[in-house]
Backbone as numpy.savetxt, mean C-alpha at the origin, in Angstrom:
# Nx Ny Nz CAx CAy CAz Cx Cy Cz
-14.71 -1.44 9.41 -13.78 -1.97 8.42 -12.35 -1.87 8.94
-11.53 -2.87 8.62 -10.15 -2.88 9.08 -9.33 -1.78 8.42
-8.39 -1.25 9.18 -7.41 -0.34 8.63 -6.34 -1.17 7.90
-5.62 -0.51 6.98 -4.58 -1.19 6.23 -3.35 -0.30 6.15
-2.21 -0.84 6.58 -0.93 -0.13 6.54 0.00 -0.90 5.60
0.46 -0.24 4.55 1.26 -0.90 3.51 2.67 -0.34 3.50
3.65 -1.24 3.55 5.06 -0.86 3.42 5.50 -1.10 1.98
5.72 -0.03 1.25 6.22 -0.14 -0.12 7.72 0.12 -0.11
8.49 -0.96 -0.18 9.94 -0.84 -0.09 10.60 -0.40 -1.39
9.84 -0.40 -2.47 10.36 0.03 -3.77 11.62 -0.77 -4.11
12.65 -0.11 -4.66 13.86 -0.84 -5.05 14.90 -0.74 -3.94
14.50 -1.20 -2.76 15.37 -1.17 -1.58 15.40 -2.56 -0.94
16.47 -2.84 -0.25 16.68 -4.01 0.60 17.02 -5.27 -0.21
18.16 -5.89 0.19 18.47 -7.23 -0.28 18.02 -8.23 0.78
18.31 -9.51 0.56 17.77 -10.53 1.46 18.27 -10.38 2.89
19.55 -10.10 3.07 20.08 -9.97 4.43 19.45 -8.78 5.15
19.21 -7.69 4.41 18.57 -6.52 5.01 17.11 -6.80 5.36
16.46 -7.58 4.53 15.07 -7.96 4.81 14.99 -8.81 6.07
15.90 -9.76 6.20 15.92 -10.61 7.39 16.18 -9.78 8.64
17.09 -8.83 8.54 17.38 -7.96 9.68 16.17 -7.11 10.04
15.46 -6.61 9.03 14.25 -5.81 9.26 13.23 -6.62 10.02
13.01 -7.86 9.60 12.02 -8.70 10.26 12.45 -9.10 11.66
13.74 -9.33 11.87 14.23 -9.63 13.22 13.83 -8.52 14.19
13.99 -7.29 13.75 13.65 -6.15 14.60 12.14 -5.95 14.70
11.47 -5.99 13.56 10.02 -5.75 13.52 9.27 -6.76 14.37
9.64 -8.03 14.27 8.92 -9.08 14.99 8.99 -8.90 16.50
10.07 -8.30 16.98 10.21 -8.09 18.42 9.42 -6.91 18.96
8.94 -6.07 18.07 8.23 -4.85 18.49 6.76 -4.83 18.08
6.44 -5.55 17.03 5.08 -5.51 16.47 4.09 -6.25 17.36
2.97 -5.61 17.63 1.88 -6.22 18.37 0.63 -6.19 17.51
0.19 -7.36 17.08 -0.93 -7.45 16.16 -2.20 -6.89 16.77
-3.02 -6.32 15.92 -4.34 -5.85 16.31 -5.32 -6.33 15.25
-6.41 -6.93 15.67 -7.35 -7.53 14.72 -8.05 -6.50 13.84
-7.93 -5.24 14.18 -8.57 -4.19 13.38 -7.62 -3.50 12.41
-6.38 -4.00 12.36 -5.39 -3.39 11.46 -4.63 -4.49 10.72
-4.70 -4.47 9.40 -3.89 -5.36 8.57 -2.64 -4.63 8.11
-1.57 -5.39 7.94 -0.30 -4.86 7.46 0.09 -5.61 6.19
0.56 -4.88 5.19 1.06 -5.51 3.97 2.49 -5.05 3.73
3.37 -6.01 3.46 4.77 -5.73 3.17 5.00 -5.97 1.68
5.53 -4.95 1.01 5.69 -5.02 -0.44 7.17 -4.88 -0.81
7.88 -6.02 -0.88 9.30 -5.99 -1.24 9.46 -6.05 -2.76
10.70 -6.00 -3.21 10.97 -6.24 -4.62 10.53 -7.65 -4.99
10.24 -7.83 -6.27 9.70 -9.09 -6.77 10.52 -10.31 -6.34
11.84 -10.17 -6.36 12.71 -11.31 -6.07 12.53 -11.87 -4.67
11.94 -11.08 -3.77 11.89 -11.48 -2.36 10.47 -11.74 -1.85
9.51 -11.88 -2.74 8.14 -12.13 -2.30 8.05 -13.40 -1.46
8.65 -14.48 -1.95 8.56 -15.75 -1.21 9.34 -15.68 0.10
10.45 -14.95 0.12 11.23 -14.82 1.36 10.43 -14.07 2.42
9.76 -13.00 2.02 8.94 -12.25 2.97 7.78 -13.10 3.46
7.17 -13.84 2.55 6.09 -14.76 2.93 6.58 -15.74 4.00
7.76 -16.31 3.78 8.30 -17.30 4.73 8.70 -16.66 6.06
9.19 -15.43 6.03 9.55 -14.74 7.27 8.32 -14.41 8.10
7.24 -14.04 7.45 5.99 -13.80 8.16 5.53 -15.08 8.85
5.65 -16.20 8.14 5.30 -17.50 8.72 6.25 -17.86 9.87
7.53 -17.63 9.66 8.54 -17.98 10.67 8.27 -17.30 12.00
7.94 -16.01 11.94 7.73 -15.24 13.17 6.28 -15.27 13.65
5.42 -15.95 12.90 4.01 -16.05 13.30 3.33 -14.70 13.42
3.56 -13.83 12.45 3.05 -12.46 12.51 1.59 -12.41 12.04
0.70 -12.25 12.98 -0.73 -12.19 12.66 -1.07 -10.89 11.94
-2.00 -11.00 11.00 -2.51 -9.83 10.26 -1.44 -9.13 9.44
-0.39 -9.86 9.09 0.65 -9.33 8.20 0.66 -10.17 6.92
0.65 -9.49 5.78 0.52 -10.17 4.50 1.56 -9.62 3.52
1.69 -10.31 2.39 2.64 -9.91 1.35 1.89 -9.20 0.23
2.51 -8.17 -0.30 1.99 -7.47 -1.47 3.08 -7.37 -2.53
2.71 -7.62 -3.79 3.62 -7.32 -4.89 3.61 -5.81 -5.13
4.68 -5.31 -5.74 4.73 -3.89 -6.08 4.08 -3.59 -7.43
3.88 -4.64 -8.22 3.26 -4.48 -9.53 3.03 -5.87 -10.11
2.12 -5.97 -11.06 1.93 -7.19 -11.84 1.78 -6.79 -13.31
1.88 -7.79 -14.17 1.77 -7.54 -15.60 0.33 -7.23 -16.00
0.20 -6.52 -17.10 -1.13 -6.32 -17.69 -1.60 -7.58 -18.41
-0.66 -8.51 -18.65 -0.97 -9.74 -19.36 -1.19 -10.88 -18.37
-2.16 -11.75 -18.62 -2.39 -12.88 -17.71 -1.32 -13.96 -17.81
-0.56 -13.99 -18.89 0.48 -14.98 -19.08 0.93 -14.98 -20.53
1.89 -15.85 -20.86 2.30 -15.99 -22.25 3.70 -15.48 -22.52
3.96 -15.18 -23.80 5.30 -14.81 -24.27 5.56 -13.32 -24.03
5.83 -12.99 -22.79 6.08 -11.59 -22.41 7.31 -11.55 -21.51
8.48 -11.55 -22.12 9.73 -11.62 -21.39 9.84 -10.51 -20.34
10.19 -10.91 -19.14 10.39 -9.96 -18.06 9.14 -9.60 -17.28
7.98 -10.04 -17.77 6.73 -9.74 -17.08 6.42 -10.81 -16.03
5.72 -10.43 -14.99 5.28 -11.37 -13.95 3.80 -11.15 -13.72
3.03 -12.21 -13.82 1.57 -12.10 -13.78 1.02 -12.24 -12.37
-0.23 -11.82 -12.22 -0.93 -12.03 -10.94 -1.01 -13.51 -10.62
-1.13 -14.34 -11.65 -1.18 -15.79 -11.46 0.10 -16.30 -10.79
1.23 -15.69 -11.11 2.51 -16.15 -10.59 2.79 -15.66 -9.17
2.15 -14.58 -8.75 2.41 -14.06 -7.40 1.33 -14.45 -6.40
0.22 -14.99 -6.87 -0.93 -15.20 -5.98 -0.67 -16.20 -4.87
0.29 -17.11 -5.06 0.60 -18.08 -4.00 1.22 -17.41 -2.77
1.82 -16.25 -2.96 2.48 -15.54 -1.87 1.75 -14.27 -1.44
1.03 -13.66 -2.37 0.54 -12.30 -2.17 -0.97 -12.22 -1.99
-1.40 -11.55 -0.96 -2.81 -11.20 -0.82 -3.12 -9.96 -1.66
-2.12 -9.08 -1.80 -2.32 -7.80 -2.47 -1.29 -7.60 -3.58
-1.58 -6.64 -4.46 -0.56 -6.10 -5.36 -0.85 -4.62 -5.61
0.18 -3.81 -5.48 0.07 -2.41 -5.87 -0.05 -2.34 -7.39
-0.90 -1.48 -7.89 -0.99 -1.22 -9.33 -1.17 0.28 -9.55
-0.57 0.77 -10.63 -0.76 2.17 -10.99 0.04 3.17 -10.20
1.10 2.72 -9.50 1.89 3.68 -8.72 2.43 4.77 -9.64
2.45 5.99 -9.15 2.82 7.15 -9.97 4.23 7.04 -10.55
5.13 6.36 -9.84 6.51 6.24 -10.32 6.61 5.43 -11.60
5.58 4.63 -11.90 5.61 3.80 -13.10 5.10 4.54 -14.34
4.36 5.60 -14.15 3.92 6.45 -15.26 3.25 5.64 -16.37
2.27 4.86 -16.00 1.56 4.01 -16.95 0.21 4.61 -17.33
-0.28 4.21 -18.50 -1.60 4.68 -18.92 -2.67 4.05 -18.04
-3.78 4.76 -17.92 -4.87 4.27 -17.07 -5.45 2.98 -17.62
-5.51 2.85 -18.95 -6.03 1.62 -19.56 -5.16 0.42 -19.19
-3.85 0.61 -19.19 -2.93 -0.47 -18.81 -3.12 -0.84 -17.35
-3.27 0.15 -16.51 -3.48 -0.10 -15.08 -4.77 -0.89 -14.85
-5.81 -0.54 -15.56 -7.09 -1.24 -15.38 -7.00 -2.70 -15.81
-6.18 -3.01 -16.81 -5.95 -4.40 -17.19 -5.28 -5.17 -16.05
-4.35 -4.51 -15.37 -3.69 -5.13 -14.22 -4.69 -5.38 -13.09
-5.57 -4.41 -12.87 -6.61 -4.57 -11.86 -7.49 -5.77 -12.17
-7.91 -5.89 -13.42 -8.77 -7.01 -13.83 -8.07 -8.34 -13.63
-6.79 -8.42 -13.98 -6.04 -9.66 -13.80 -5.94 -10.04 -12.32
-5.70 -9.05 -11.48 -5.64 -9.32 -10.04 -6.98 -9.85 -9.52
-8.04 -9.16 -9.86 -9.37 -9.54 -9.36 -9.76 -10.94 -9.83
-9.38 -11.29 -11.04 -9.76 -12.60 -11.58 -9.07 -13.75 -10.86
-7.98 -13.44 -10.15 -7.19 -14.48 -9.49 -7.19 -14.35 -7.97
-8.02 -13.47 -7.44 -8.14 -13.36 -6.00 -7.05 -12.56 -5.33
-6.29 -11.80 -6.11 -5.30 -10.88 -5.55 -5.96 -9.51 -5.44
-5.90 -8.90 -4.27 -6.56 -7.61 -4.08 -5.68 -6.49 -4.63
-6.14 -5.78 -5.66 -5.34 -4.69 -6.21 -5.38 -3.45 -5.33
-4.21 -2.89 -5.08 -4.09 -1.62 -4.37 -3.90 -0.56 -5.44
-4.99 0.08 -5.82 -5.00 0.98 -6.97 -4.63 2.40 -6.56
-3.52 2.88 -7.10 -3.03 4.22 -6.77 -3.53 5.22 -7.80
-4.17 6.27 -7.32 -4.71 7.32 -8.19 -4.24 8.68 -7.68
-3.87 9.56 -8.61 -3.28 10.84 -8.21 -4.28 11.99 -8.16
-5.28 11.93 -9.00 -6.23 13.04 -9.07 -7.60 12.60 -8.61
-8.31 13.44 -7.87 -9.70 13.11 -7.51 -10.55 12.78 -8.73
-10.18 13.32 -9.89 -10.94 13.06 -11.12 -10.81 11.62 -11.59
-9.77 10.93 -11.13 -9.53 9.55 -11.56 -10.41 8.53 -10.84
-11.01 8.93 -9.74 -11.83 8.01 -8.96 -13.19 7.82 -9.63
-13.71 6.59 -9.50 -14.99 6.25 -10.10 -15.92 5.64 -9.07
-17.17 5.95 -9.20 -18.17 5.42 -8.28 -18.34 3.92 -8.44
-18.13 3.41 -9.67 -18.40 2.01 -9.95 -17.18 1.10 -9.84
-16.10 1.57 -9.21 -14.96 0.68 -8.98 -15.40 -0.53 -8.16
-14.90 -1.70 -8.54 -15.19 -2.93 -7.80 -14.85 -2.74 -6.33
-15.71 -3.23 -5.45 -15.52 -3.05 -4.00 -14.29 -3.78 -3.48
-13.77 -4.73 -4.26 -12.57 -5.46 -3.82 -11.29 -4.67 -4.05
-11.38 -3.59 -4.78 -10.20 -2.76 -5.05 -9.89 -1.88 -3.84
-8.63 -1.89 -3.42 -8.17 -0.99 -2.36 -7.77 0.32 -3.02
-8.46 1.39 -2.69 -8.22 2.69 -3.33 -7.22 3.52 -2.52
-6.23 4.04 -3.22 -5.21 4.90 -2.60 -5.15 6.22 -3.35
-5.24 7.31 -2.60 -4.97 8.61 -3.21 -3.50 8.93 -2.99
-2.75 8.99 -4.09 -1.34 9.39 -4.03 -1.29 10.91 -4.17
-1.13 11.58 -3.08 -1.07 13.04 -3.07 0.06 13.52 -3.99
-0.26 14.12 -5.14 0.79 14.49 -6.10 1.73 15.57 -5.59
1.31 16.33 -4.59 2.17 17.38 -4.03 3.07 16.86 -2.92
2.90 15.59 -2.57 3.52 15.12 -1.34 3.93 13.65 -1.44
4.47 13.28 -2.60 4.91 11.91 -2.82 6.37 11.79 -2.41
6.73 10.65 -1.81 8.07 10.46 -1.25 9.16 10.87 -2.23
10.15 11.54 -1.74 11.27 11.94 -2.57 12.03 13.09 -1.95
13.08 13.52 -2.63 13.92 14.59 -2.09 13.18 15.92 -2.03
12.16 16.09 -2.87 11.44 17.36 -2.93 10.26 17.40 -1.97
10.24 16.49 -1.00 9.12 16.39 -0.08 8.84 17.71 0.64
7.60 18.13 0.54 7.11 19.28 1.30 5.73 18.91 1.82
5.54 19.09 3.09 4.28 18.68 3.70 3.11 19.46 3.11
2.09 18.72 2.67 0.89 19.35 2.14 0.06 19.93 3.27
-0.41 21.16 3.14 -1.25 21.75 4.19 -2.48 20.89 4.45
-2.84 20.72 5.71 -4.00 19.89 6.05 -5.28 20.29 5.32
-5.47 21.58 5.13 -6.68 22.04 4.43 -6.72 21.53 3.00
-5.54 21.48 2.36 -5.48 21.00 0.98 -5.76 19.50 0.91
-5.24 18.76 1.89 -5.53 17.32 1.96 -7.02 17.10 2.17
-7.59 17.82 3.11 -9.02 17.67 3.41 -9.89 18.01 2.21
-9.50 19.05 1.47 -10.28 19.46 0.30 -10.27 18.37 -0.77
-9.09 17.79 -1.02 -8.99 16.74 -2.02 -9.77 15.50 -1.61
-9.66 15.13 -0.33 -10.40 13.96 0.16 -11.90 14.20 0.03
-12.34 15.41 0.30 -13.76 15.75 0.18 -14.24 15.55 -1.26
-13.42 15.95 -2.22 -13.78 15.77 -3.63 -13.85 14.29 -4.00
-12.92 13.52 -3.46 -12.92 12.07 -3.71 -14.16 11.43 -3.10
-14.51 11.86 -1.90 -15.68 11.31 -1.21 -16.98 11.60 -1.97
-17.01 12.70 -2.70 -18.19 13.00 -3.50 -18.43 11.93 -4.56
-17.36 11.25 -4.95 -17.45 10.21 -5.98 -17.62 8.82 -5.36
-16.78 8.49 -4.38 -16.76 7.11 -3.87 -17.59 6.92 -2.62
-18.12 7.98 -2.06 -18.93 7.86 -0.85 -18.09 7.46 0.34
-18.60 6.54 1.12 -17.96 6.18 2.39 -17.03 4.98 2.30
-16.77 4.48 1.10 -15.92 3.30 1.01 -14.49 3.62 1.44
-13.72 2.57 1.70 -12.36 2.73 2.24 -11.48 3.56 1.30
-10.63 4.39 1.90 -9.69 5.20 1.14 -8.39 5.30 1.91
-7.29 4.96 1.24 -5.95 5.08 1.82 -5.25 6.31 1.27
-4.26 6.77 2.03 -3.49 7.96 1.63 -2.04 7.57 1.42
-1.46 8.05 0.32 -0.05 7.85 0.05 0.60 9.18 -0.27
1.45 9.65 0.58 2.08 10.95 0.35 3.08 11.26 1.44
4.17 10.50 1.49 5.22 10.72 2.49 4.66 10.68 3.91
3.90 9.65 4.21 3.40 9.44 5.57 4.59 9.13 6.47
4.67 9.77 7.62 5.80 9.56 8.52 5.39 9.77 9.97
6.36 9.67 10.86 6.08 9.79 12.30 5.59 11.18 12.69
5.94 12.18 11.90 5.56 13.56 12.24 4.13 13.91 11.84
3.65 13.30 10.75 2.32 13.71 10.26 1.24 12.65 10.43
1.59 11.47 10.95 0.62 10.38 11.04 -0.57 10.75 11.91
-0.34 11.37 13.06 -1.45 11.69 13.96 -2.43 12.67 13.31
-1.89 13.63 12.59 -2.74 14.60 11.90 -3.59 13.92 10.83
-2.97 12.99 10.09 -3.68 12.29 9.03 -4.72 11.32 9.57
-4.55 10.91 10.82 -5.51 10.01 11.45 -6.72 10.74 12.02
-6.73 12.04 11.90 -7.89 12.82 12.36 -9.16 12.28 11.74
-10.19 12.12 12.55 -11.44 11.52 12.09 -12.04 12.28 10.91
-11.77 13.58 10.83 -12.34 14.39 9.76 -11.81 13.97 8.38
-10.61 13.38 8.36 -10.05 12.93 7.09 -10.73 11.63 6.63
-11.14 10.82 7.58 -11.86 9.60 7.23 -11.03 8.58 6.48
-9.72 8.57 6.70 -8.85 7.62 5.99 -8.85 6.26 6.69
-8.72 5.22 5.89 -8.72 3.86 6.45 -7.37 3.18 6.33
-6.35 3.94 5.97 -5.02 3.36 5.92 -4.05 4.21 5.14
-2.83 3.66 4.98 -1.74 4.43 4.38 -0.83 3.54 3.55
-0.35 4.10 2.45 0.70 3.49 1.64 1.98 4.24 1.98
2.92 3.54 2.59 4.11 4.19 3.17 5.36 3.78 2.41
6.16 4.75 2.02 7.40 4.47 1.33 8.59 4.56 2.27
9.24 5.72 2.31 10.49 5.90 3.05 10.39 5.47 4.51
9.32 5.83 5.17 9.19 5.53 6.60 9.04 4.04 6.89
8.74 3.25 5.86 8.59 1.81 6.09 9.92 1.08 6.06
10.98 1.75 5.61 12.28 1.09 5.53 12.89 0.85 6.90
12.49 1.64 7.87 12.93 1.46 9.26 11.86 0.68 10.02
12.20 -0.46 10.61 11.19 -1.20 11.38 10.65 -0.39 12.55
11.50 0.43 13.17 11.04 1.26 14.29 10.00 2.27 13.83
10.27 2.93 12.72 9.32 3.92 12.20 8.01 3.25 11.79
8.12 2.09 11.16 6.92 1.41 10.69 6.07 0.93 11.86
6.71 0.42 12.90 5.97 0.02 14.10 5.31 1.24 14.74
5.99 2.36 14.74 5.41 3.60 15.28 4.13 3.95 14.53
4.16 3.86 13.21 2.97 4.16 12.42 1.84 3.19 12.74
2.18 1.92 12.86 1.18 0.91 13.20 0.57 1.20 14.57
1.41 1.49 15.53 0.90 1.77 16.89 0.02 3.02 16.90
0.37 4.00 16.09 -0.44 5.22 16.01 -1.83 4.91 15.49
-1.91 4.04 14.49 -3.21 3.65 13.96 -4.02 2.92 15.02
-3.37 2.00 15.72 -4.07 1.24 16.77 -4.61 2.18 17.84
-3.81 3.15 18.26 -4.25 4.10 19.29 -5.43 4.94 18.84
-5.55 5.14 17.54 -6.62 6.00 17.02 -7.96 5.29 16.91
-7.97 3.98 17.09 -9.20 3.20 16.89 -10.22 3.47 17.99
């Protein structure tokens, strides 16, 4: 199964900064057929990122929304549906911890994505939240609650990460699992250890630098 590396830019970068990022990234990125990359900019720039990927001919690089509405459409001011982003996006993040949404609301977003061919990147914080019967099209991410990007970042001990992943594996078996928890140049090699069995990463802060993001991509390629 292909690895997946996701850049979650959150509320960062305007259009000129995005263009500069791609100018640098395109000169360093070397595609690998076993690794997909998803770039998740703010909503306003989904089409711009889509066009920049096309402009530079970046193979195995796709666009992801950071969120979609729980509603499929209608009179919901300020909401954006999976139907509206599907022309640009292969993926959409749903349930990110920073949004603090109810699980029922998140599942509605997942259903809307699946119904329109957008692959939901479902973020879950506790091993208890994982289900054996999740649709196979859902990209599952464990957001390490002790190690989520921010000023209070403290590296989670490897044993604690391994223990949590083991609990998740008891539920989901061998299906793909991504890790989100301040992934960076210092801890990527450790997280790529075969014993962790991870198939990708949701990256926040380290994705803002094209050099750092390429480093993470290259590390994944070397681990294959």
